[in-house]
C-alpha positions in Angstrom: -0.1 0.2 -0.1 1.4 3.3 -1.2 1.5 5.9 1.8 0.3 9.5 1.2 3.1 11.2 1.8 5.1 9.3 -0.8 3.5 11.5 -3.5 5.7 14.4 -2.4 8.1 15.5 -5.3 11.7 16.3 -4.7 11.3 20.1 -5.5 8.4 20.4 -2.8 10.6 18.5 -0.7 13.5 21.0 -1.4 11.3 24.4 -1.4 9.9 22.9 2.4 13.5 22.5 3.6 14.7 26.0 2.4 12.0 27.5 4.7 13.6 25.7 7.9 15.5 28.0 10.4 16.9 26.2 13.4 16.1 27.7 17.0 13.2 30.0 15.1 9.7 28.9 16.4 7.8 29.6 13.0 10.5 28.1 11.1 11.2 25.0 12.8 10.1 21.4 11.7 6.7 21.3 13.6 5.8 24.6 12.3 6.7 23.8 8.6 4.6 20.4 8.7 1.4 22.7 9.8 2.1 25.5 7.3 2.6 23.0 4.2 0.0 20.4 5.8 2.5 17.4 5.4 0.6 14.4 6.2 3.8 12.6 8.1 4.1 15.7 10.3 7.7 17.0 11.7 9.3 13.4 11.6 8.9 13.4 8.1 10.5 16.9 7.4 13.3 15.4 9.8 13.8 12.4 7.7 14.3 14.8 4.4 16.4 16.8 6.3 19.0 14.2 6.9 19.4 13.2 3.3 19.3 16.8 2.1 22.7 18.5 1.3 21.0 21.6 -0.5 20.6 20.1 -3.7 17.3 18.9 -5.0 18.7 15.4 -6.4 19.8 14.5 -2.7 16.1 13.8 -2.3 15.6 11.5 -5.0 14.1 8.1 -3.4 16.9 5.7 -2.8 17.2 1.8 -2.6 15.6 0.4 0.6 18.8 -1.5 1.1 17.3 -4.9 0.1 19.9 -7.7 -0.7 20.8 -7.8 -4.7 20.0 -10.9 -6.5 22.8 -12.9 -7.6 20.5 -14.9 -10.0 17.6 -13.6 -11.9 14.1 -15.1 -11.7 14.5 -16.6 -14.9 18.2 -18.2 -14.3 16.6 -19.6 -11.2 13.7 -21.3 -13.2 16.1 -22.5 -15.9 19.3 -23.3 -14.1 17.9 -24.8 -10.9 14.2 -25.7 -11.1 14.4 -27.1 -14.9 17.8 -28.7 -14.3 16.7 -30.6 -11.5 13.6 -31.6 -13.1 15.6 -33.0 -15.7 17.8 -35.0 -13.8 14.6 -36.3 -12.1 13.2 -37.2 -15.4 16.5 -39.4 -16.1 16.1 -40.9 -12.5 19.6 -39.4 -11.9 20.4 -38.5 -8.3 21.3 -34.5 -7.8 22.3 -32.7 -4.9 23.3 -29.1 -4.4 27.2 -29.9 -5.2 25.8 -30.7 -8.6 23.5 -28.0 -9.2 26.1 -25.6 -8.1 28.6 -27.1 -10.6 26.1 -26.8 -13.0 25.1 -23.1 -12.3 28.7 -22.1 -12.3 29.7 -23.8 -15.5 26.8 -21.9 -17.3 27.3 -18.4 -15.6 30.9 -18.5 -15.4 31.2 -17.3 -12.0 30.8 -18.6 -8.5 27.6 -19.2 -6.8 27.5 -19.9 -3.1 25.6 -23.2 -2.3 23.8 -21.1 0.6 22.4 -18.8 -2.4 21.3 -21.7 -4.2 19.6 -23.3 -1.6 17.7 -20.3 -0.7 16.6 -19.7 -4.2 15.4 -23.3 -4.6 13.8 -23.0 -0.9 11.6 -20.0 -2.0 10.8 -21.6 -5.4 9.8 -24.7 -3.7 7.4 -23.2 -1.3 6.2 -20.7 -4.1 5.2 -24.0 -6.4 3.6 -25.8 -3.6 1.4 -22.7 -2.9 0.5 -22.2 -6.5 -0.4 -25.7 -6.8 -2.8 -25.9 -3.9 -4.4 -22.5 -4.5 -5.2 -24.1 -8.0 -6.9 -27.1 -6.0 -8.7 -24.9 -4.2 -10.7 -23.6 -7.3 -11.9 -27.3 -7.9 -14.7 -28.7 -5.9 -13.2 -31.4 -3.6 -15.1 -34.4 -4.7 -13.8 -34.0 -8.3 -10.3 -34.2 -7.0 -9.1 -37.8 -6.8 -5.4 -38.3 -5.0 -3.8 -41.5 -5.9 -0.9 -42.6 -3.8 1.1 -45.7 -2.9 3.0 -46.6 0.7 4.5 -50.0 1.8 3.7 -51.3 5.4 6.7 -54.0 6.7 5.4 -56.7 9.2 7.8 -58.2 11.5 7.0 -61.4 13.6 10.0 -61.6 16.0 10.4 -65.2 17.4 11.2 -65.3 21.2 12.5 -68.7 21.4 15.2 -70.6 19.3 17.4 -73.5 19.5 21.1 -73.2 19.2 23.9 -75.7 19.5 26.2 -75.2 22.7 28.7 -72.1 22.4 26.7 -70.6 20.1 25.4 -67.1 20.6 21.3 -67.1 20.9 21.1 -63.9 19.0 20.9 -63.0 15.2 22.5 -59.5 14.7 21.3 -57.8 11.6 22.0 -54.6 9.9 18.7 -54.2 8.3 15.8 -55.6 9.9 13.2 -54.8 7.2 15.3 -57.6 5.1 13.7 -60.1 7.4 10.0 -58.4 7.3 7.3 -58.7 4.9 6.4 -55.8 2.7 3.0 -55.0 1.8 2.2 -52.6 -0.9 -0.8 -50.3 -0.7 -2.3 -48.5 -3.4 -5.4 -46.1 -2.6 -7.5 -43.6 -3.9 -9.5 -41.1 -2.3 -11.3 -37.6 -2.8 -12.3 -34.6 -0.5 -15.2 -36.8 1.2 -14.5 -40.6 1.1 -12.2 -43.4 0.2 -12.7 -44.7 -3.0 -10.6 -47.5 -4.2 -7.8 -49.5 -2.8 -5.6 -52.5 -3.3 -3.2 -54.5 -1.3 0.1 -56.1 -3.1 1.2 -59.2 -0.9 4.7 -60.7 -0.8 3.1 -63.6 -2.4 1.3 -61.3 -5.4 4.9 -60.0 -5.9 6.3 -63.5 -6.1 3.3 -64.7 -8.8 3.6 -61.6 -10.7 7.6 -62.0 -10.6 7.8 -58.3 -9.6 9.7 -56.5 -6.7 7.2 -53.3 -6.1 4.7 -51.8 -7.7 4.8 -51.3 -11.5 3.0 -49.3 -14.4 1.3 -52.0 -15.3 0.0 -52.8 -12.0 -1.1 -49.2 -11.6 -2.8 -49.3 -14.9 -4.6 -52.8 -14.3 -6.2 -51.3 -10.8 -7.5 -48.2 -12.6 -9.3 -50.1 -15.1 -10.6 -53.1 -12.7 -11.4 -51.0 -9.7 -10.9 -46.9 -9.7 -13.0 -46.3 -12.8 -15.9 -48.5 -12.0 -16.0 -46.8 -8.5 -16.0 -43.1 -10.1 -18.4 -44.3 -12.5 -21.0 -45.3 -9.6 -20.4 -42.2 -7.8 -21.4 -40.2 -10.8 -18.6 -37.7 -10.4 -18.0 -35.8 -13.7 -15.1 -33.9 -14.9 -12.4 -35.2 -12.3 -8.8 -34.6 -11.9 -6.5 -37.1 -10.9 -3.6 -36.2 -8.8 -0.5 -37.9 -8.2 3.5 -37.6 -7.8 6.0 -37.9 -10.3 6.6 -41.6 -9.8 7.9 -43.9 -12.6 4.6 -46.1 -12.0 2.4 -43.0 -13.0 2.5 -42.6 -16.9 0.0 -39.9 -18.1 -1.0 -41.7 -21.4 -1.1 -45.0 -20.0 -3.5 -43.9 -17.1 -5.9 -42.1 -19.4 -5.7 -45.3 -21.7 -6.3 -47.1 -18.5 -9.5 -45.1 -17.7 -10.9 -45.4 -20.9 -10.6 -49.1 -20.9 -12.5 -48.8 -17.6 -15.3 -46.9 -19.3 -14.2 -43.7 -17.7 -13.9 -40.8 -20.1 -14.8 -37.5 -17.8 -11.4 -37.3 -16.5 -10.3 -33.8 -17.4 -6.6 -33.5 -16.5 -4.0 -35.7 -14.7 -1.9 -33.3 -12.3 1.5 -34.1 -11.0 3.6 -32.5 -8.4 7.4 -33.0 -7.6 8.0 -36.0 -5.5 9.4 -34.0 -2.8 6.7 -31.7 -2.5 4.1 -34.4 -2.6 4.1 -35.1 1.2 2.5 -31.3 1.7 -0.3 -31.8 -0.6 -1.2 -35.7 -0.9 -3.4 -36.8 1.8 -1.4 -39.5 2.7 -1.5 -38.9 6.7 -5.3 -38.0 6.3 -7.9 -40.3 8.4 -9.6 -40.9 5.2 -6.4 -42.6 3.7 -6.2 -45.3 6.8 -9.9 -45.9 7.0 -9.3 -48.4 4.2 
């Protein structure tokens, strides 16, 4: 919001200050503020006087002292965000050291990692806020979130047989290697749970897979998700998911059409790092399955 007294020109300030006479009551700062009807009062005239050196140019607006940008917004978008996204699409691990090397090779100058981190964090939260605001314009029942998770089940044996002289303990570095993993796929909208699927260790062995694959997601969409959406009579739905390798837009659209679901308006993706701030993985509806 622009304050009313910001409209005073440099020439007007100069003329007011020329009337100032110290220790003369009718020409002090308070008297001048009252005579010229200055909204900011005598303190505003004092701030002008501190900058004034007798010349009009000394009263021109100056910088507020903000930190100058090391990289422009266009450079941040191109050399940080788009570069990281391209590495993610290639499934290549990337960290701030890699990003720094890329930026310095392109810009031909040193850029501290702290600066890169600050720009990346600001853009990260701006993208999340922009995405969430776009979702707020859509009815909650038309937003269908798809997500996957895994649950490990460990059954600890309290008794065992050991030969004399052997240690009655088994030391492991990865307890999850001795646990059964159950993969879970689910879909919810703003008001209810819609569909789910559990992938057991036996299912993975029968299908000869180690985890959730594209064809598993697509088959579940055709057989379970699409029919449920049809029964709910929800039109112009949006499917929202992260950028997992199992979420291929063309294949998911084809799977929905195979399930006789045609009124899906769009599939919206978000970065894997920001998904936890938007996807309702910790929602009570999710665990109501």
